[in-house]
N, C-alpha and C positions, 0 to 999 in steps of 0.2 A: 459431515456433509456429501452428499453423493457429487461426483465429478470434481467441478472450482467452483463450490458457491460463492457468490460474489461477497466481500466481506468488506465492501465500502463504507457501509454506514456507521457515521463518527459516535461515539457514546453520546446519550441524549444531553447530557450537562454540556459537552462538548458545541455541541449541534448552534446552541445560542452563542455562542460565540465566533461560528464561523457563518460567514454570508456567501454564497456559490454565485460566479459570474461566470467561471469556467471550472475547468478540473485540468490545470496543467501549471507548472511554473519553474525559474530557476532564475539561476546569477543574472544581473543585469548585463545590457548589451547595446553598445550603440548603434547595430546595425542599423541599416534605413529598410524601409520595405522593398524598395526597388531589388539591393541583395539578396531580400529573403527568397524573391520572386526566381531572381536566376540561378539561384543553388540546388533547383528541380527542373527534370527534362519534360517541357512542357507534351512532347510527342509520346510520351509513355501514357497507354492507357488501355483500357477495356469496354468493351460493352455487354453487358449481362440485361437481359430480360428486357432492354430498349434503354436503360441509363448505362451512359459511359461514366466509368470510374477515371480519373485520374492524379495525377500528383501537384495537380495544381495549386497551392497555397490557400486558404480558407482560413479567413481572419475569425479568433477567438478572442474575446476580454475576459480577464481576470481580476477583478477588483480594478484596478486603474489601471493597469497593463494590458498590451496588445500583442498578441501573437500571428504568426504567418504559418499556420502547421501547412504543410501537404497534407492534402486531401484522405490519403491514405494511412497517416497516422491514427487520424479519428477511430474511434470503435467502430463505425459502421461505413467505414471508410468516404465518407462524405462531406460532413461538417458537425459545427456543434449542435447540440440537441435542443430543440424547441425551447426557449426561455436562457438560453444562453450559457447550459452547463456543458463541459466539455470531457470526454474521456477518449486518452489514447490507447495505444495497445501497439508494446513493441514484442518480437519475436525471438524467443530464446532458439539458439545460439547466438546467431548474431547481435540480438538487440539491436534491431532496427523494425522500421515500419514492414507489412506485407506488401507483396505487390496490389498494385489497384485491382479491384474486383475479384478479389480469391476467397474475401468473408465468408461467403456465404457457400462455398464448395471445401472449405476447408475439412480435413479428416479430424480423428478424433484426437492423433497423438498433435497435430498441428492446435489442436483448439487446447490441449494443454502446456502448448508451449506457448499460446498467446498470455503474455504478461501486461494487467491492465494496470492504467496508470492514472491517476485523478489530482485533483487539485483545488482548495479552496482558498479565495483570501481570508486572512484572519484580521477582522478589526475592533473586536470589543475586548480581547486579551493581549498583553505583551507577548509577540511570537517565541520572544526566548523563552516564555516559561510554558510553554506549550506542550514538548513532550513529556515534563515533570508532572501537566497536567494532567497528561494520557496514563500515567504510570502509578498514581495516586486515585484515594477514593474521596478525597475532599469538596472535588466538584462534582463527584456523582452520589454523596449520600448525605444527609441530614446531619448538623453539626451534633455530636451526640449521641448520636444511633450506633449503635451495636454493628451495624454494615460497617460502619465507617473503619473498625478494628478488623478485618477482614484480611487475612494476611496471603489471601491469593490476590489479590487485585491492589495490593502495594508491594512497588520495589524496596522499599525501606524496611521490608518484611518480610521481603524473601529472602533466600542464600544463594550467594556467588558461588559456583562452581567452576570447574578447568574451564578455560578459554577453549570456543571452538571457532572453526574459521576466522579468527580475528575479534570473534566477538565475546562477551562475558556471559555464560546462562545466567539465569535466577531463577533457581527451583523454588517450590513450598515450601516452607521451615515448618516439618509436622509438629515440632513441640509448640509452637505458636500456633499451628491450626487445631490443636486439642484444646491450647487454653480459650481460644476464640470459640471453638464448639461447645465449651461447655458455659462461657458466658452468653452464649447465641439460646441457646438452651435453658437458663435460668430466666433471659427476657422474653422469649417467643415460644416456649412451652416444647419445644422439639429441636433436636441438632438440626443443624443447617445440610440443605441435599446437598451431596458430592456425587459429582458425576464426571469421571476422567476426559469425557468429550469437550467438556466444558470449560476443563482447567488447563488452558495454554503453557505450553513452553515458551519462556521469556526469556531474550537477548537484547542487550542494549551495547554502543560502541561510546566513546568519550573521546571527546576534543582534548587536547594537550592540556586544557584550564580543567578538567575533570566534569565537562559540562555535557549533560547528554548530548548527542550528535546523531544517533540513528537507535529507533524503538524497534525490535520486531517482533510480534507475537506468531505461534503456529500452533497448528492442532498438534496434538498428541499422536503419535503414530499408532497402529492396530495393532498389536501382538507384534511391533517390532517392524511392521511393514507401513509405508508412507503411501501407498496406492500404486507409487510408480517407481520404476527407475530406469536410471539413465543408459541409451545403448547408442552410442556414438553420438550422433546429432538428433536421436530420437527418444522420445519419454514414452515407454511399454510399463502396462499394466503389470503387476506385483504379484496380483491375485485379491488383496484386498477390497474389500465392499464400498471404498470411500476413496478419496484422494485428500490426503491432508495437506491445506493450505497455508501459508504465511501472510498477514499484511504487514508491511513494510512502511515504516513512517521517519520522516523526517521535514525539516523545515528550509526554507529560505528565509532567512532573518533581515536580509538587506530591501527585500519587497512584499514581507510578511506573507508567507506563503506557506501554508501545509500542503505536503506533497505523501499522497500513499499508494502503494505497490502492492499489487496481489498476484501472487505466483503460488506453482504447487511447491509444498516444502523440502522436496529431493532439491531444489537448486536454491538452497540456503547458502550452499558454499560457495555461490557467486554473486553472494548481497551486495558484497562492494564494487562488481561489475556493471550489476544491475543499477544500483545507486548511480556509479558514474554516467550509466549511458544516460539515464532520466536526466540529469543535470545537464548534459550537454546536449540533449535536443531541446530543453528548456530555454538553454544559452543562444544556443543557432537560430531559433525562430523568435527569439522575443524581438519586437521592430519599436515597443516605444515602453 
C-alpha cells in the first residue's frame, strides 16, 4: 500500500457481528461528565480558515456507552462523523492528541506518526470470541469449502516462532501450504494465488489463561525495508516505495467493544505502550 492506507475495514463476516455507533472505548469509569470537561483547558484553541478548533469535550456514543473526548482527539479535530461514527488519532511518540487545528498542516512525518484508533460495539457475537474469529476462517468461509483450510488465514495452522517485543509471531507453515495448494488445485483446477503483499505477518499476545488478548497483523517488509525508520522522535523514509502498516486488535470485554489501531509497522516495538495509551484515553473520557 502507498503511504499508510487505512485498514479499518473489518472482515466481511465480522461486519455483520458489529454495529457501529462510534469508533473507540475502554474500561468502565464512574467519572461524571463535569469531571471529564474539567480535565481540558477551554482556552486552548486555534482558528484556521474561519473555524476555531478547541479541546472542548464533544460527546460520542458507542453502543450504549457515552464518551466526552476532547475535540482534538477526533480524526478531523471536530467531533464524531455524521451518523455517529468516531475515529480518534494519537500522535507517536507522545501517544496523545495533536494540538487543536493542526491536522491540515501536518508534515509527511507527522502524517506517519498519526495512529488511527477506531471502535465498534459488538452485539451479535460473544465479545470473548471475537479475536478468535479474526484469526480463523470459520466466519469468513462456507462450511466444507477448501478455502476454510487455507493455512494463511488460520492461527491454528500457522507455526509459532521466537518471541518478538513480547509478542509471539505466527508464520505460514509451508508444508501445510503445499498440501492446501494441492487440495485447492484438485477442486478449483488451478493453484491458489500467492502474493507476499497480501500474506501478512501475524503476532499475538495471550492472557494468563492462554486466551488471545491482542492480535496484530502487519504488511511484510519490502526487500527487508518497512518504508520508514525511526530517527529520534521522527519517522523518516527508508527509500521503499510503500510504508508497511499494522492493524492491531484488542477487545474490552466488560463493555463489549472491539478496538482497532493502525500504525506503521516500524512502531510495532511500541505495541504495548500504544494499546495502553488507547485504553487510558477510553477510560479517562468515558462518562456513562
